[in-house]
C-alpha positions as CSV (number, residue, x, y, z in Angstrom):
1,M,-211.0,-76.1,4.1
2,S,-211.7,-78.6,6.6
3,W,-214.8,-79.6,8.3
4,L,-215.4,-80.0,11.8
5,S,-216.9,-83.4,13.0
6,D,-220.3,-83.3,15.0
7,G,-218.5,-84.4,17.9
8,A,-216.0,-81.4,17.9
9,V,-219.0,-79.0,17.1
10,D,-220.6,-80.3,20.4
11,R,-217.7,-80.2,22.2
12,L,-217.0,-76.5,21.2
13,R,-220.6,-75.6,22.0
14,Q,-220.4,-77.2,25.5
15,A,-217.1,-75.1,26.3
16,A,-218.9,-72.0,24.8
17,S,-222.1,-72.5,27.4
18,E,-219.6,-73.3,29.9
19,P,-219.9,-70.5,32.9
20,D,-216.8,-68.5,33.8
21,F,-215.7,-68.8,37.1
22,T,-212.1,-66.8,36.4
23,G,-211.6,-64.4,39.3
24,T,-214.3,-66.4,41.7
25,R,-213.6,-67.8,44.9
26,Y,-215.3,-70.7,43.2
27,E,-213.9,-73.7,40.9
28,P,-216.0,-76.1,39.1
29,V,-215.6,-79.4,39.3
30,E,-218.8,-81.0,37.9
31,R,-222.3,-80.6,36.6
32,V,-224.5,-82.4,39.2
33,G,-228.0,-81.2,37.7
34,R,-230.6,-79.0,36.3
35,G,-233.0,-77.0,38.3
36,G,-235.3,-74.2,36.5
37,M,-233.6,-71.5,34.8
38,G,-230.0,-72.5,35.7
39,T,-227.6,-75.4,35.9
40,V,-226.1,-76.4,39.3
41,Y,-222.4,-77.3,39.3
42,R,-220.5,-78.8,42.4
43,A,-217.6,-76.4,43.0
44,R,-214.8,-75.9,45.5
45,D,-214.9,-72.7,47.4
46,R,-211.3,-72.0,47.9
47,D,-211.7,-69.1,50.5
48,L,-213.3,-71.8,52.9
49,A,-211.9,-75.0,51.2
50,R,-215.2,-76.6,51.3
51,E,-217.5,-78.2,48.5
52,V,-220.3,-76.4,47.2
53,A,-223.3,-76.2,44.7
54,V,-223.4,-73.7,42.5
55,K,-226.6,-72.9,40.2
56,V,-225.5,-70.7,37.6
57,L,-228.2,-69.0,34.8
58,D,-227.9,-70.7,31.7
59,A,-228.4,-67.5,29.7
60,A,-228.1,-63.7,30.7
61,H,-231.4,-62.3,30.5
62,P,-233.0,-59.3,32.6
63,D,-236.0,-61.2,33.4
64,A,-234.2,-64.7,34.0
65,E,-231.6,-62.7,36.3
66,R,-234.4,-61.1,38.7
67,R,-235.9,-64.6,39.2
68,L,-232.9,-66.5,39.9
69,L,-231.7,-63.9,42.4
70,R,-235.2,-64.0,43.8
71,E,-235.1,-67.6,44.1
72,A,-231.7,-67.0,46.3
73,R,-233.3,-64.4,48.1
74,V,-236.5,-66.8,49.4
75,I,-234.4,-69.8,49.9
76,A,-232.1,-67.3,52.1
77,R,-234.6,-65.9,54.1
78,L,-235.8,-69.6,55.3
79,E,-233.5,-70.4,57.8
80,H,-234.4,-74.1,58.3
81,P,-232.7,-77.7,58.9
82,G,-234.8,-78.8,56.3
83,I,-233.9,-75.8,53.6
84,V,-231.0,-75.7,51.7
85,P,-229.0,-72.5,53.1
86,V,-227.6,-70.1,50.5
87,H,-224.2,-68.9,50.8
88,D,-223.6,-66.2,48.3
89,A,-224.7,-64.8,45.2
90,G,-223.7,-62.5,42.4
91,T,-222.5,-62.3,38.7
92,L,-219.9,-64.3,37.1
93,P,-217.2,-62.2,34.7
94,D,-219.4,-63.6,31.6
95,G,-222.4,-61.7,33.0
96,R,-224.5,-64.8,34.1
97,V,-226.1,-64.4,37.5
98,F,-225.5,-67.4,40.2
99,Y,-225.9,-68.2,43.6
100,A,-224.0,-70.7,45.9
101,M,-225.6,-72.9,48.5
102,R,-224.7,-76.5,50.2
103,L,-224.2,-79.1,48.4
104,V,-226.5,-81.6,49.2
105,R,-225.4,-85.5,49.3
106,G,-228.0,-88.2,49.2
107,S,-230.5,-89.6,47.3
108,R,-233.9,-88.1,46.0
109,L,-237.0,-89.0,48.1
110,D,-238.7,-90.8,44.8
111,E,-235.2,-92.9,44.8
112,E,-235.7,-93.9,48.0
113,L,-239.7,-95.0,47.2
114,A,-238.0,-97.3,44.6
115,S,-235.9,-98.6,46.9
116,G,-238.5,-100.0,49.4
117,R,-238.0,-98.2,52.4
118,P,-240.6,-99.3,55.3
119,L,-243.8,-97.2,55.3
120,P,-242.8,-96.0,59.0
121,E,-239.4,-94.8,57.9
122,L,-241.0,-93.1,55.2
123,L,-243.7,-91.7,57.1
124,R,-241.1,-90.2,59.5
125,I,-239.2,-88.3,56.5
126,F,-243.0,-87.4,55.3
127,E,-243.2,-85.6,58.8
128,R,-240.0,-83.6,58.4
129,V,-240.9,-82.6,54.8
130,C,-244.0,-81.2,56.6
131,D,-242.2,-79.7,59.2
132,A,-239.8,-77.7,56.2
133,V,-243.0,-76.4,54.5
134,A,-245.0,-75.2,57.8
135,F,-241.6,-73.4,58.3
136,A,-242.1,-71.6,55.0
137,H,-245.6,-71.0,55.4
138,A,-245.3,-69.4,58.9
139,H,-242.5,-67.0,56.8
140,G,-245.1,-66.7,54.1
141,V,-243.6,-68.8,51.4
142,I,-245.8,-71.2,49.2
143,H,-243.4,-73.7,47.8
144,R,-245.9,-74.3,44.6
145,D,-243.7,-77.8,43.5
146,L,-243.4,-79.8,46.1
147,K,-243.0,-83.7,44.6
148,P,-240.6,-86.6,45.4
149,E,-238.0,-85.3,43.2
150,N,-237.9,-82.0,45.2
151,V,-236.8,-83.6,48.5
152,M,-233.4,-84.8,49.5
153,V,-232.7,-87.6,52.0
154,G,-229.5,-87.6,53.1
155,P,-227.0,-90.3,54.4
156,F,-227.3,-89.2,58.1
157,G,-230.9,-88.8,57.9
158,E,-231.1,-85.2,56.5
159,V,-234.4,-84.5,55.0
160,L,-234.1,-81.4,52.5
161,V,-236.7,-79.5,50.6
162,M,-235.3,-78.0,47.5
163,D,-236.2,-76.2,44.2
164,W,-237.9,-72.9,45.4
165,G,-237.8,-71.1,42.1
166,V,-241.9,-71.0,41.3
167,A,-242.3,-70.1,45.2
168,K,-244.8,-67.5,46.0
169,V,-244.2,-65.1,48.3
170,V,-247.4,-63.9,50.2
171,A,-246.1,-60.5,51.6
172,E,-245.1,-59.6,48.0
173,E,-248.5,-60.9,46.3
174,G,-250.7,-57.8,44.6
175,A,-247.9,-56.7,42.8
176,E,-248.6,-55.6,39.0
177,G,-247.5,-58.0,36.6
178,A,-245.1,-57.4,33.5
179,D,-248.7,-57.6,31.2
180,G,-250.6,-54.9,33.6
181,G,-252.4,-57.7,35.5
182,R,-252.6,-58.7,39.0
183,A,-249.8,-61.1,39.9
184,D,-248.2,-63.0,42.9
185,G,-245.1,-62.4,44.6
186,G,-243.4,-64.1,41.7
187,G,-244.6,-61.9,39.2
188,T,-247.0,-64.6,38.0
189,S,-250.3,-63.4,36.7
190,H,-253.4,-64.6,36.9
191,G,-253.9,-67.6,34.8
192,T,-250.4,-68.3,34.5
193,V,-250.0,-72.3,35.7
194,L,-246.6,-73.2,37.4
195,G,-245.9,-76.5,39.4
196,T,-245.8,-80.2,38.2
197,P,-249.2,-81.9,36.6
198,G,-250.1,-84.8,38.9
199,F,-249.0,-82.9,42.2
200,M,-250.9,-79.6,41.6
201,A,-253.7,-78.4,43.6
202,P,-257.3,-78.2,41.5
203,E,-257.0,-74.4,41.9
204,Q,-253.4,-74.2,41.1
205,A,-253.7,-76.4,37.5
206,R,-256.5,-73.9,36.8
207,G,-254.1,-70.8,37.0
208,E,-256.1,-69.6,39.9
209,V,-253.0,-67.4,41.5
210,D,-255.1,-65.5,44.0
211,R,-256.7,-68.9,45.6
212,V,-253.2,-70.6,45.9
213,D,-252.3,-70.7,49.6
214,E,-250.8,-73.0,52.3
215,R,-253.6,-75.9,51.0
216,A,-252.1,-75.9,47.7
217,D,-249.1,-77.1,49.4
218,V,-251.1,-79.4,51.6
219,Y,-252.5,-81.3,48.4
220,A,-248.9,-81.6,46.7
221,L,-248.1,-83.2,50.2
222,G,-251.2,-85.3,50.0
223,R,-249.8,-86.7,46.6
224,I,-246.6,-87.3,47.9
225,L,-248.4,-89.6,50.8
226,R,-250.4,-91.1,48.1
227,A,-247.2,-92.3,46.2
228,F,-246.2,-93.8,49.4
229,L,-249.3,-95.7,49.7
230,A,-249.2,-96.6,46.3
231,G,-245.6,-98.4,46.1
232,G,-244.1,-95.1,44.8
233,D,-246.4,-94.3,41.7
234,P,-248.2,-91.2,42.5
235,A,-250.8,-92.4,39.9
236,G,-251.1,-96.0,41.4
237,E,-254.0,-97.1,43.3
238,P,-252.9,-96.4,47.3
239,A,-253.6,-99.0,49.7
240,G,-253.1,-99.2,53.5
241,P,-254.5,-98.5,57.0
242,R,-258.1,-96.9,56.8
243,A,-256.8,-94.5,59.0
244,L,-254.1,-93.6,56.5
245,L,-256.1,-93.4,53.7
246,A,-258.3,-91.0,55.2
247,V,-255.4,-88.6,55.9
248,C,-254.3,-88.9,52.4
249,D,-258.0,-88.2,50.9
250,K,-258.6,-85.2,53.4
251,A,-255.3,-83.9,52.2
252,L,-256.3,-84.4,48.5
253,A,-259.8,-82.9,48.8
254,P,-260.8,-80.9,45.9
255,D,-262.1,-78.1,47.8
256,P,-259.2,-76.5,49.9
257,R,-261.7,-75.6,52.6
258,E,-262.4,-79.5,53.1
259,R,-258.2,-80.1,53.4
260,Y,-256.2,-79.3,56.2
261,A,-256.0,-76.1,57.1
262,S,-251.7,-76.5,57.2
263,A,-248.8,-78.6,56.4
264,R,-248.4,-78.6,60.6
265,E,-252.1,-80.4,60.8
266,L,-251.5,-83.1,57.9
267,A,-248.0,-84.0,60.0
268,A,-249.7,-83.8,63.2
269,D,-252.6,-86.4,62.1
270,V,-249.6,-88.7,60.4
271,G,-247.3,-88.7,63.7
272,R,-250.6,-89.8,65.7
273,Y,-250.9,-92.8,63.0
274,L,-247.3,-93.6,63.9
275,D,-247.8,-93.2,67.5
276,G,-250.8,-95.6,67.6
277,L,-253.3,-92.7,68.6
278,P,-256.8,-91.8,66.4
279,V,-256.4,-89.6,63.4
280,S,-258.8,-86.8,63.0
281,A,-259.0,-87.7,59.6
282,H,-260.7,-91.1,60.3
283,R,-264.2,-92.0,62.5
284,E,-263.2,-95.1,64.0
285,G,-265.5,-98.0,64.4
286,P,-264.9,-100.9,67.5
287,V,-263.1,-103.0,64.9
288,D,-260.8,-100.1,63.9
289,R,-260.1,-99.4,67.4
290,L,-259.3,-102.8,68.4
291,R,-256.8,-102.9,65.4
292,R,-255.2,-99.8,66.5
293,F,-254.8,-100.9,70.3
294,G,-253.2,-104.2,69.2
295,R,-250.8,-102.3,67.0
296,R,-249.9,-100.0,69.7
297,Y,-249.4,-102.5,72.5
298,R,-248.4,-105.5,70.3
299,V,-245.3,-106.2,72.3
300,A,-247.3,-106.1,75.5
301,I,-249.8,-108.0,74.3
302,L,-247.6,-110.8,73.1
303,L,-245.3,-110.9,76.4
304,V,-248.6,-111.2,78.3
305,L,-250.1,-114.0,76.2
306,A,-246.5,-115.7,76.3
307,Y,-246.8,-115.6,80.4
308,V,-250.7,-117.0,80.1
309,V,-249.6,-119.9,77.5
310,M,-246.3,-120.7,80.1
311,R,-248.8,-120.7,83.0
312,V,-251.2,-123.4,81.3
313,L,-248.9,-125.3,80.2
314,L,-247.0,-125.3,83.5
315,L,-250.4,-126.2,85.5
316,L,-250.9,-128.6,83.1
317,W,-247.5,-130.5,83.5
318,T,-247.7,-130.3,87.2
319,G,-251.3,-131.8,87.1
320,L,-250.1,-134.8,85.2
């Protein structure tokens, strides 16, 4: 009797866990990550001769199958350039549910933060994240897990909000949960905490499902903005212009009523800051107004100063 080595056992276990794509249009190439209940594979779509990402449920289970297909349907209803599109969904020969989506190339936003991208570039990316989130809100979907790791930045400037597995669909809110309690559109009963610690709004962290609305995502966006101002560390101390710090503070207000009412309003204030305009979250004093004026018209001011200096030097030269 011979015994298998630990390495052989691990290889057999991995082979047994690999999904069976036999008879499908997809040919798996490699694992590229995990998300929620499933594993994501880079695969080749034989019919269309292109690469896609295929998310496969880790194990067949009715509740998990329902959640994975619900995630696919949520993403499919959000046709926006900043949200990854779903191409297909179904069941593999081994009984596991899957869905295929666009293969996103690039880096995560947290990696962009670590690379030392200039703040203005990060803020332009942030505006596009807000735009995608605002679109989802307009279609009754609350993300509930916004964080830098769930944002992809492509090599050609694409910005994509990922991982909608714990999203709340407002139109489905009020359905009976499995335990008989009230639940939101994801079948999430009151008292259940979904999200990532450090990025959840206070009401979300307390499990107050019925109070989680667009402003919970605004809070998470505020946490992302805070990470920008803290050098990439969400828990770090933010530093930067007072106007931008005020925008961050308003988005992170503990009381939802004191936050921006929407992601669109938050993005608008960030856009005003980038354009050298006053932001609604900050009451300017004379010094702040002068600094903002200087930032906005820096080039023109420098040109005028250079002209004045040259004129003075010319007058001095001719007067000698």
